C-alpha positions in Angstrom: 2.6 -8.4 20.8 3.0 -8.9 17.1 3.8 -5.7 15.2 5.0 -3.8 18.3 7.4 -0.9 17.4 8.5 1.5 20.2 7.4 5.1 19.6 10.2 7.7 20.0 9.7 10.0 22.9 9.6 13.1 20.7 6.8 11.6 18.6 4.9 10.6 21.8 5.1 14.2 23.2 4.0 15.7 19.9 1.0 13.3 19.7 0.0 14.0 23.4 0.2 17.7 22.6 -2.2 17.3 19.7 -4.5 15.2 21.9 -4.9 17.8 24.7 -4.4 21.0 22.5 -8.0 22.0 22.4 -9.3 20.0 25.3 -7.0 19.5 28.3 -7.8 16.7 30.8 -10.1 17.4 33.7 -10.3 15.6 37.0 -12.1 12.3 36.3 -11.2 12.3 32.6 -10.5 8.8 31.1 -7.8 7.9 28.7 -7.1 4.7 26.8 -3.7 3.5 25.3 -4.5 0.4 23.3 -1.4 -1.7 22.7 0.5 0.3 25.4 3.7 -1.8 25.3 6.1 -0.5 27.9 3.9 2.5 28.6 5.6 5.2 26.4 2.3 7.1 25.8 1.3 6.9 29.5 4.7 8.4 30.4 4.0 11.1 27.8 0.7 12.0 29.3 2.3 12.3 32.7 5.0 14.6 31.3 2.3 16.8 29.7 0.3 17.0 32.8 3.4 18.0 34.9 4.4 20.7 32.4 0.9 22.2 32.3 -0.1 21.7 35.9 -3.1 19.6 34.7 -4.8 16.8 36.6 -3.8 13.3 35.4 -6.6 11.5 33.7 -7.5 8.0 34.8 -5.6 5.7 32.4 -6.2 2.3 31.0 -3.4 0.6 29.1 -4.1 -2.6 27.1 -1.3 -5.0 26.2 -1.3 -8.7 25.2 2.5 -9.3 25.9 2.8 -10.5 29.5 6.4 -9.2 29.8 5.4 -5.7 28.7 2.4 -5.8 31.1 4.7 -6.6 34.1 7.0 -3.8 33.1 4.2 -1.3 32.7 2.7 -2.3 36.1 6.1 -1.7 37.7 6.4 1.7 36.1 2.8 2.9 37.0 2.1 1.0 40.3 -0.9 2.6 42.0 -2.4 4.1 38.8 -6.0 3.5 38.1 -6.9 0.7 35.5 -10.3 2.2 34.6 -11.3 2.2 31.0 -10.9 5.4 29.1 -13.3 7.1 26.6 -12.5 10.8 26.7 -9.1 10.4 25.1 -7.4 7.6 23.1 -3.8 7.8 22.0 -1.4 5.3 20.7 0.6 3.4 18.1 -1.4 0.4 17.1 0.6 -2.7 16.0 1.1 -3.1 12.2 0.6 -6.7 11.3 -0.2 -7.7 7.7 -2.6 -10.5 6.9 0.4 -12.8 5.9 1.5 -12.8 9.6 -1.9 -13.8 11.0 -2.9 -17.4 11.4 -6.0 -18.7 9.6 -7.9 -18.8 12.9 -7.0 -15.2 13.7 -8.1 -14.1 10.2 -11.4 -15.9 10.5 -12.1 -14.5 14.0 -11.3 -11.0 13.0 -13.5 -11.2 10.0 -16.4 -12.2 12.2 -15.9 -9.4 14.7 -14.8 -6.4 12.7 -16.2 -4.5 9.8 -12.7 -3.4 8.8 -11.4 -6.9 8.6 -11.8 -7.1 4.8 -9.5 -8.0 1.9 -5.8 -7.9 2.8 -6.4 -6.6 6.3 -3.8 -5.2 8.7 -4.3 -5.4 12.4 -4.0 -1.6 12.9 -7.2 -1.1 11.0 -9.0 -3.2 13.6 -7.5 -1.0 16.4 -8.9 2.0 14.6 -12.4 0.5 14.5 -12.4 -0.6 18.1 -10.9 2.7 19.4 -13.5 4.8 17.5 -16.2 2.7 19.1 -14.9 3.4 22.6 -14.5 7.2 22.1 -17.2 9.2 24.0 -19.1 12.0 22.3 -16.8 15.0 22.2 -13.8 12.8 22.9 -10.5 13.0 21.0 -8.2 10.3 19.5 -4.6 10.6 18.2 -3.1 7.6 16.4 0.2 7.1 14.5 -0.3 4.6 11.8 0.8 3.8 8.2 -0.6 6.4 5.8 -2.2 3.7 3.6 -5.5 3.8 5.5 -6.2 7.1 3.7 -6.3 5.4 0.2 -6.0 1.6 -0.1 -9.1 -0.3 -1.0 -8.7 -2.5 2.0 -9.3 0.5 4.3 -12.5 1.6 2.6 -14.6 0.3 5.6 -12.5 2.3 8.0 -12.9 5.5 5.9 -16.6 4.9 5.9 -16.5 4.9 9.7 -14.3 7.9 9.9 -16.6 9.9 7.6 -18.9 10.1 10.6 -16.2 11.7 12.8 -14.4 15.1 12.6 -11.0 14.2 11.2 -9.2 17.4 12.5 -5.7 16.9 11.2 -3.5 14.5 9.3 0.2 15.0 9.7 2.4 13.1 7.3 5.3 12.3 9.7 8.9 11.9 8.4 9.8 8.6 6.8 12.5 8.1 9.4 10.2 8.6 12.4 10.9 5.0 13.5 14.7 4.5 13.3 15.7 1.6 11.1 12.1 1.3 9.6 10.4 2.9 6.7 6.7 3.0 7.5 5.4 6.3 5.9 3.5 7.2 9.1 0.7 9.6 9.7 -0.4 11.2 12.9 -4.2 11.6 12.7 -6.3 13.6 15.1 -10.0 12.7 15.3 -12.9 14.3 17.3 -16.0 12.3 18.1 -18.5 14.7 16.6 -20.2 15.1 13.2 -17.8 16.5 10.6 -18.4 20.2 10.1 -15.0 21.7 9.4 -12.2 21.1 6.9 -9.3 18.7 7.8 -5.8 20.3 8.2 -3.2 18.4 6.1 0.5 18.8 6.7 2.6 17.0 4.1 6.2 15.8 4.5 7.5 18.7 2.5 6.0 21.1 5.1 3.0 22.2 3.0 0.0 23.0 5.2 -3.6 23.2 3.8 -7.2 22.6 4.6 -9.4 20.1 2.7 -12.8 18.6 2.8 -12.5 14.9 3.0 -15.0 13.0 0.8 -17.9 11.3 2.5 -18.1 7.5 2.3 -15.2 5.1 1.8 -13.5 6.5 -1.3 -9.8 7.3 -1.4 -8.6 10.5 0.3 -5.5 10.6 -1.8 -6.8 12.9 -4.6 -8.1 15.4 -2.2 -5.0 15.4 0.0 -2.6 15.8 -2.9 -4.8 18.2 -5.0 -5.9 16.0 -7.9 -6.0 17.5 -11.4 -9.5 17.0 -12.8 -9.4 15.3 -16.2 -12.4 15.5 -18.5 -13.7 12.4 -20.2 -16.5 9.9 -20.0 -14.2 6.9 -20.2 -11.4 5.5 -18.1 -8.2 3.6 -19.1 -9.9 0.4 -18.2 -12.6 1.0 -20.8 -9.9 1.1 -23.6 -7.8 -1.8 -22.3 -8.1 -5.5 -22.7 -6.0 -5.8 -19.5 -4.3 -3.5 -17.0 -2.2 -5.5 -14.6 1.0 -6.0 -12.7 3.6 -8.2 -14.5 4.2 -11.9 -14.0 5.1 -13.1 -10.5 7.0 -16.4 -10.6 7.9 -16.5 -6.9 11.5 -17.5 -7.9 12.9 -15.2 -10.5 16.3 -16.4 -9.7 15.3 -19.9 -11.1 13.0 -18.9 -13.9 14.8 -15.8 -15.3 18.2 -16.4 -16.9 20.6 -14.2 -18.9 19.8 -14.5 -22.6 23.5 -15.0 -23.4 23.8 -17.9 -21.0 20.5 -19.7 -21.9 21.2 -23.1 -23.4 19.7 -23.4 -26.9 17.4 -26.3 -25.8 15.6 -23.9 -23.4 15.1 -21.1 -25.9 11.7 -22.3 -27.3 10.2 -22.3 -23.8 11.3 -18.9 -22.8 10.4 -15.2 -23.6 12.3 -11.9 -23.4 11.5 -10.2 -20.1 12.0 -6.9 -18.4 12.1 -5.7 -14.8 11.3 -2.3 -13.5 14.9 -1.5 -12.7 15.7 -1.8 -16.4 13.3 0.9 -17.5 15.0 4.3 -17.3 13.3 7.7 -17.5 14.4 9.6 -20.6 15.6 6.5 -22.4 14.1 4.2 -25.0 12.7 0.8 -24.2 15.8 -1.4 -23.7 16.3 -4.6 -25.6 15.7 -7.4 -23.1 18.9 -9.2 -22.0 17.0 -11.7 -19.8 14.6 -14.5 -20.7 11.8 -16.0 -18.6 11.5 -19.8 -18.7 7.8 -20.5 -19.3 6.2 -23.8 -18.1 2.9 -22.7 -19.6 1.4 -22.9 -23.1 0.3 -19.8 -25.0 -3.2 -20.2 -23.6 -1.8 -19.9 -20.1 -2.2 -23.5 -19.2 0.5 -25.2 -17.1 2.3 -27.8 -19.2 2.3 -31.4 -17.9 5.7 -32.5 -16.5 6.1 -35.0 -19.4 5.8 -32.2 -21.9 8.5 -29.9 -20.3 11.4 -31.7 -22.1 14.6 -29.8 -21.5 12.9 -27.3 -19.2 11.7 -30.2 -17.0 15.2 -31.5 -16.7 16.5 -28.0 -15.7 13.7 -27.5 -13.2 14.2 -30.9 -11.7 17.8 -30.2 -10.8 18.1 -30.6 -7.0 19.2 -27.0 -6.3 16.4 -25.6 -8.5 13.6 -27.9 -7.4 14.5 -27.3 -3.7 14.1 -23.5 -4.3 10.8 -23.9 -6.1 9.4 -26.2 -3.5 10.2 -23.7 -0.8 7.6 -21.2 -2.2 4.3 -20.8 -0.4 2.3 -21.2 -3.7 3.2 -24.9 -3.9 0.8 -25.6 -1.1 -1.9 -25.2 -3.7 -0.1 -25.6 -7.0 2.3 -28.0 -8.7 5.9 -27.5 -7.6 7.0 -25.9 -10.9 4.0 -23.5 -11.3 4.4 -19.8 -11.1 3.2 -17.9 -8.0 0.5 -16.4 -10.2 -0.8 -18.0 -13.5 0.3 -15.7 -16.4 -2.4 -14.5 -18.8 -0.2 -15.1 -21.9 -3.1 -14.6 -24.4 -3.2 -11.0 -23.3 0.4 -10.4 -22.2 1.9 -11.5 -25.6 0.3 -8.6 -27.4 1.6 -5.0 -28.3 1.3 -3.1 -25.0 2.4 -0.3 -22.8 4.8 -0.8 -19.9 5.6 1.3 -16.8 7.6 0.8 -13.6 5.8 0.0 -10.4 8.0 2.4 -8.3 9.1 5.6 -10.0 9.8 9.2 -9.5 7.6 10.0 -12.5 5.0 7.8 -14.2 6.2 7.0 -17.7 5.0 4.5 -20.3 7.0 2.7 -23.0 5.6 0.8 -26.0 6.3 -2.8 -26.6 5.5 -2.9 -30.3 6.4 -6.5 -30.9 4.3 -7.7 -28.0 6.8 -10.5 -27.1 8.1 -9.1 -23.8 6.9 -10.7 -20.5 6.9 -7.9 -17.9 8.0 -9.0 -14.4 6.2 -8.2 -11.2 8.0 -4.8 -10.9 6.4 -3.7 -14.2 2.8 -2.8 -15.0 1.4 -3.3 -18.4 -1.6 -1.9 -20.4 -3.0 -3.9 -23.3 -5.3 -1.7 -25.4 -8.3 -3.3 -27.2 -6.8 -2.1 -30.6 -3.2 -1.7 -31.5 -3.9 1.6 -33.3 -4.5 3.0 -29.8 -0.9 2.4 -28.7 0.6 5.6 -29.9 -2.2 8.0 -28.9 -2.5 6.2 -25.6 1.2 6.5 -24.9 1.1 10.2 -25.9 -1.8 10.8 -23.5 -0.3 8.8 -20.6 3.0 10.6 -20.9 1.3 14.1 -21.0 1.7 16.5 -18.2 -2.0 16.3 -17.3 -2.0 12.5 -17.0 1.2 12.5 -15.0 -0.2 15.1 -12.6 -3.4 13.0 -12.1 -1.3 9.9 -11.4 1.0 11.8 -9.0 -2.1 12.8 -7.0 -3.7 9.4 -6.9 -0.7 7.0 -6.5 0.6 5.7 -3.2 3.8 7.3 -1.9 7.0 5.3 -1.5 10.4 6.2 0.0 12.3 9.4 -1.0 9.5 10.9 -3.0 8.9 7.9 -5.3 5.4 6.9 -6.4 4.0 3.4 -6.3 1.9 2.6 -9.3 -1.0 0.2 -9.0 -3.5 -1.3 -11.5 -6.4 -0.2 -9.4 -5.3 3.4 -9.9 -4.4 3.1 -13.5 -7.8 1.6 -14.4 -9.5 4.7 -13.0 -7.5 7.3 -15.0 -10.0 9.3 -17.1 -9.1 9.4 -20.8 -10.3 12.0 -23.4 -13.3 10.9 -25.4 -11.4 11.7 -28.6 -8.3 9.8 -27.6 -8.0 8.0 -31.0 -7.6 11.2 -32.9 -5.2 13.1 -30.5 -2.6 15.1 -32.3 0.8 14.2 -31.0 2.8 17.1 -29.6 5.9 15.3 -28.4 7.8 12.1 -29.4 6.5 8.8 -28.0 9.0 6.6 -26.2 9.5 3.3 -28.0 
């Protein structure tokens, strides 16, 4: 099965304990393990029943991999294959949309409400499992934490708002050896929500929260968002809030400024990557330049107008690398992975790293820097907003809001996204804010 990752025994036992904690199995109870693989959760249920002297529920394990089916049948010969609705436990496969065929994507979008946007297969398992859970039944899944906040999972959160989400445990990042998955163990009861949800974070904090109804992000509630007053958002003050330019082959399009031949200078711009932006330091002078096969209106130049750039890109070793990109299936071989909005990028703007311990914003006053895909940028409608906007974005209040809304990455880092930045509330009097600290430049 695509996306199959074995679940460690200790994690299995902890999940089964959560499953039966308030409602131990009775004779005739039914349990489902979707995507059962080798049967790790089924073994975990048997262990729990032996330890507690409880009757084994009737168990159904679903698996698409023929080899794993044969192994599970050998392990549990004689066990019932009845469907289960009283309990559901498992580790659904994580398969991003890029790894699904076009036929699979189309079929899933027809069959599942959760198959929207950049879907992941585990979201569909959630939807199907919740539909199979009997009234009063209990479900425990270990999945990536992203279902709690990404826009793609909004339909799933809408479904879950009709269930009692009892507990969300943010499991250690190293739960699956060799993989970084940011997993959560979520316990759900099939009854109307009437109680708070217990949250246990990775730093051991334990608290109770009321999850919002509907499909909105749970991130602010889970992490204790700071309320910011203001009738406007950052998006209202910005011409553009976006991730930087994605060429799909930075190794070919980004060259050291000191080694760039003079004939390529006029079709290149200074560029910065996220790793070059350092907290507590001023905006660095770019030492790299991005070759640009687009005019200043963002239109791809014809090959016969590329001149020296065309000669460079046509070198066999360069062209081979460019033609290996997936974007050339729909674009000319020398186009970027995403078309750059140069009219808006080449303006005075604010820059921030996409993955960072603390959100921080630098001012590009000249407006000539092309941010790469590891940098986010904010172009205000008016240049006189640059300084007060940077002052506000680097304030303790704005940082706290961003910390509570941004996705988590490894080792305590945050992952900044334009969808979050756009929603940041800004003070109504932003243009006349009095500066209380130096602005990074």
